[in-house]
Structure formats: structure tokens, C-alpha cells
C-alpha positions in Angstrom: -13.2 15.9 -1.2 -16.8 16.4 -0.6 -18.9 18.7 -2.7 -22.4 19.2 -1.5 -23.9 20.9 -4.5 -24.7 18.3 -7.2 -24.0 20.8 -10.0 -20.4 20.9 -9.0 -19.8 17.1 -8.8 -18.7 16.8 -12.4 -16.3 18.8 -14.5 -13.6 21.2 -13.7 -14.4 22.0 -10.1 -13.6 18.5 -8.7 -10.6 18.0 -11.0 -9.1 21.4 -10.0 -9.7 20.8 -6.3 -8.3 17.3 -6.4 -5.2 18.5 -8.4 -4.6 21.3 -5.9 -4.9 18.9 -3.0 -2.3 16.6 -4.5 0.1 19.4 -5.3 -0.1 20.6 -1.7 0.2 17.1 -0.3 3.3 16.3 -2.3 5.1 19.6 -2.6 4.2 21.5 0.6 3.6 18.6 3.1 6.2 16.4 1.5 4.0 13.3 1.7 5.3 10.2 -0.1 2.0 8.5 -0.7 -1.7 9.4 -0.8 -4.3 6.7 0.0 -7.9 7.3 -1.0 -11.1 5.2 -0.3 -14.5 5.5 -1.9 -17.6 3.3 -2.4 -18.0 1.1 -5.5 -21.1 3.0 -6.6 -19.3 6.4 -6.7 -18.5 6.6 -10.5 -17.3 10.2 -10.3 -14.6 9.2 -7.8 -13.5 6.3 -9.9 -13.1 8.6 -12.9 -11.1 11.2 -11.1 -8.8 8.6 -9.6 -8.1 7.3 -13.1 -7.5 10.8 -14.4 -4.8 11.4 -11.8 -3.3 7.9 -12.3 -4.0 6.4 -8.9 -3.5 2.6 -8.6 -6.1 0.4 -7.1 -4.5 -1.5 -4.2 -7.4 -3.3 -2.6 -11.0 -3.3 -1.4 -13.1 -4.1 1.6 -16.0 -6.4 0.5 -19.5 -5.4 1.7 -18.2 -2.8 4.1 -21.0 -0.2 3.9 -24.8 -0.5 3.7 -26.0 2.2 1.4 -29.4 2.6 -0.2 -30.5 -0.9 0.7 -27.5 -2.8 -0.3 -23.9 -3.5 0.7 -21.1 -1.8 -1.1 -17.4 -2.3 -1.4 -14.9 0.3 -0.2 -12.3 0.6 -3.0 -8.7 1.6 -1.9 -6.5 3.5 -4.3 -3.0 5.0 -3.9 -0.7 7.5 -5.6 3.0 7.9 -4.8 4.9 11.2 -5.1 7.4 9.9 -7.7 4.5 8.9 -10.1 2.8 12.3 -9.5 6.1 14.2 -10.1 6.8 12.4 -13.4 3.4 13.4 -14.7 3.2 16.9 -13.4 6.8 18.2 -13.1 8.9 16.2 -15.6 11.8 18.7 -15.4 12.3 17.8 -11.7 12.7 14.0 -12.2 
């Protein structure tokens, strides 16, 4: 999810967009796993991944050169069963 306007980076907009994306991925597209990657300096992305109970599964060290320094790319995953238990407990 990319939001260009800084005023929309935090708060309800990103959480709602991320939640709707996950719901569509798991219920409409029937995906089993979602993998997500972001850079280590992106604190907003880290927070939203924790809110939705993603699990960190790895990282690429010094993968990207951003603002004069190398950053890690952090890899996170969420599986459908975990998402269903949290969002639709009656279906599990």
C-alpha cells in the first residue's frame, strides 16, 4: 500500500486500507499466505504489520541504499488461518 499524501500515512486510512486488502486476499481470492516487505526505517509499516499480527520471517541485509545509507528489507508473513481466527472466530 502506497499513500502519497503524508497526512494519510498514519491513523485510520492505512489501517482500513490494509484490513480491506487482507479481507479481499483471503476471502475473495482465497490466498493462503500474504508476504510483505518493507525497509527497516519505515516505522509506520512495522506498526501496521504488528497490528494485523504478521510474523517476521526474514530480512535482506543492506539491500537498498536510501538517504545515504544501506537499509534492510524486512520480510513478514500472515497466513489465512491466523487471520480467520482473529477476524472471523465463528468460522474456525
